[in-house]
N, C-alpha and C positions, 0 to 999 in steps of 0.2 A: 462070582469070581472069573478072572480070565485064566485059559491055559497057560501051563508052563512055558511054552514056546513064546508067547505072546509076552509073558512077563520077562523073559530073558531079554527078548528083543527091545522090549522099551528101557530096561537098565542099559544096553549097549546103546541106544539112540541118545540117551542122556549123558552116557560117557563121552560119545563123540562130541555133543556140544559142550562139554566142560573142558575138553582137550584144548591146549593153546593152539593147536593145528587148525586152522580154517576149515570147516566142513562145507564143502562146495557140492550142491546138489543140482544135478541137471534134471530137472523136472520132466515126468513122463505122463503118459494119457491114457495107454490101453497096455494089453500084455506083449505085444510086439516091441513097443517102445521100451518097455519095462525090462525085458530080456536083454535087448541091445544094450542099454545102458548098463544094466547089472553086470554083464560080460567083460566090459571094460576094466582092465586092471586099474587097483586103486578106488574104485567104487565101492563105498561103505554102507550107504543106505541110499533109499530111494525116498521122492517126494513126487506126490501127483500134482497137477496143475488144473484147477477147477474150470477155468477158461477152455483150457484145451479140450477136457473131458466132454464139456458141455458143445463144444463147436464138433467133436466126433459125432455127436448125436443129432447135431442141426440145432441145437439150442444157443441163442445168445446168454453172454455171461450175465451173472447177477441172481441166481438161485432160481431161474427159469427152468432148468432140468430138474425133474422130481429127484427128492432126496434117494426115493430107492432105486433110481436108475443110477445115480451117482455113486450110491454105496455097493451097487453091484459091480461096477466097474472096478471100484477101489479093491473089493474083495477079491475079484480076479487078479489084480495086480499082486496084492499080497500073496494069494495061493500061488503065484509064479516064480516065487523067490525066496531065499532064506534071509535074506536083507532086512533090517527093519524098515518099515515104510510110514512116512508121516503124510497125511492128506490135507489138501487144500478144501475145507468145506465153507467157504464163503462167510456168511454171517451166522451160520448155525441153524438157518432154517426154520426160524421162530422159537426154537427150544433148544440153545447150544449145549445145555447139560445132556438131553437126552439124545441129541444126535452124536455128542461123544460117547455115550454109553453104547449106541448101536455101532458106532465106528469101531470100538475096541472089540465088540462082539466078531467083527470079521477080521480082527487081526491087526488093526491100526493101533500104533503107539505113539503118534503125535499128529498135531494138526494145526493148520493156520484157522484162526477165526477172526474175522474182521470185527472191529467195534462201531464201524460206520457212523463215527462221532455220536454215538448215544451219549446222554447225560453221563457223566463219568461214575457216579454212584451204581448207576444201572450197569454199566459196563464192566466195572470191578466186581459188581456182584455176580455177573455172570461167570467171570473168572474164576470166583471163588467156587460156584456151583459147580462148574467143570472139573476143578481140580479134587473136589469132594468125591464126584462119580468116579474119577480115575483110581483114587483111594481106595473106593469101596470094591473097585475091580480088581486092586492089588498091583495096580500098572504104575511105574515110574513114568507118567505119560508126559510127554514133551509138548506142552501147550506153546504154540509159537502165536503168543498174544499180539494180534495185528492192531497197530493205531492207524487211522485214516487221517492223521492230523495234516500230512502233506497231501496225500492221495485225494481228499475229497474238499480240499481248501486252497485250491490252486490259486485264486485270485488274493490271497491274503498275503499279507508281509511276511516272507519266509522266518523272520526272526519270531514272529507269533507262533508260527507252525511249529519251529523247534521247540519254543517254551511249552506249547501244548503237548507235543510228543514227549517231553521230559516228564511232565506232570502225569500225564496218562499212562506212560510206561512204567514210571515209579510205582504207580497205584495198583498196575497189574501185577508186578513182581510181588509188592506187599500182599496180594491176594493169592499168590503162590504161583503164578507162572514162572517157569524156568526162564524164559526169554521173551523178548518183546520184538516183533517185527515192524520196521519202519520202512514201507516200500517208497522209495522216492529217489530223485538224483540227488545226492549229498555231496557236498565238498568235505576235504579232510578236516577243516574246523568243527563242521557240524557233527561229523563222525566221532572226533574226540569229546565234544560236548555230551552226546549220547552215551558213550562208553563210559564217561566221567560219571555220569549221572546214575547209570546201571551198575557199573561195573563190568570188568573184563568177562568175555563170554557170555554176557546177557543180550548183545544187540545181533539181530538179525536184519539181513538187507537183500536187496533184489540187485542182480547183475544187470544194469543197463548201461548203455553207451554214455560216458561222461562222469561215471563213478570212478574212484580210485581203483587201482588195479587189486587183484586179489592178493598178492604178496603184500601190498601196503595195507589193505584191511586186516590182514593177519596181524602185521606189525601193530595195529593200533588197538588191538583186542576184540575185534567183532568174532563173535562166534560161528555164524552161518551165512552164506550166501547162496540164495537159490536163482532159478532163472525164469520161474513163471511160464508164461505163454512163449516166450522167446524161443525155445528149444522146438516147439511144433512148428514155429514160423520158419525157423531155421529149415527143418525138414521139408516143410511144403515149398520154400524158397527152391531147395534142389529139385523137387517134382516140378514145379514150374519151369526151371531152367532145362530140364531134360525135355519138356514138351516145345520149348522155345527153339531147342537142338533139333528136335525131330522136324519141326515145321520148316527149318533151314535145310533139311536134306540129311542130317547127322544120324546120330544115334545114341546108344548108350555109353556114357564116358567109360574109359579104361580104368579110370580110379574107382569104378563101383566095386563094393564087397558084397559077396554072397553070404548075408546075414540071416536068411531063414530059409 
């Protein structure tokens, strides 16, 4: 059974996802990024990015970073804040239910788990097992059940991908997932179709150029938008721009803030 603090943070994270106000999560990858994001007024929860944590340790994305190493960093992030933390745990490292149990053990109260286009019955069964583990731990766990219907089928007709995302998402909701993550560049019509199929505050998206604005997504009934590895890329872009300015003979920009 999870401790009281984890249980309370789980209930709060679920409430934030059920609120009609869009939950915007700028993903973090280590303690200092988590500290900086958490300190910004209006931040109500944190989300980790698996790609970014893997890159921090020199691993390519795709479950190449050992699970122990991933969970160690996630646990450090959890310990650095009083906010609820949801973690990107890729496809669950071969045993999604046990991975969720271990994540709850370090204080995580939500997670992205990819279906990786596994057969639907298997993927939905994994969702059911993960939610059963969360119930055994006493946590209102916010499983952000990700479907790769778009992400791993880019050569397919978008209409087919949308139909697949609807079918898979509904199966994951029926299996107990609180929401469905469809990472893709989606237009308003596609978002409306997904929200119509899943219900309001059940669709989770990623913020990428070309998607509707955050304000519009809130109007359409989207529950959550996260930024994945984009936040780390923004930070690294700023670092690269500093180096370029130094090479031109300049220095630290006057807009820099002393954050640590």
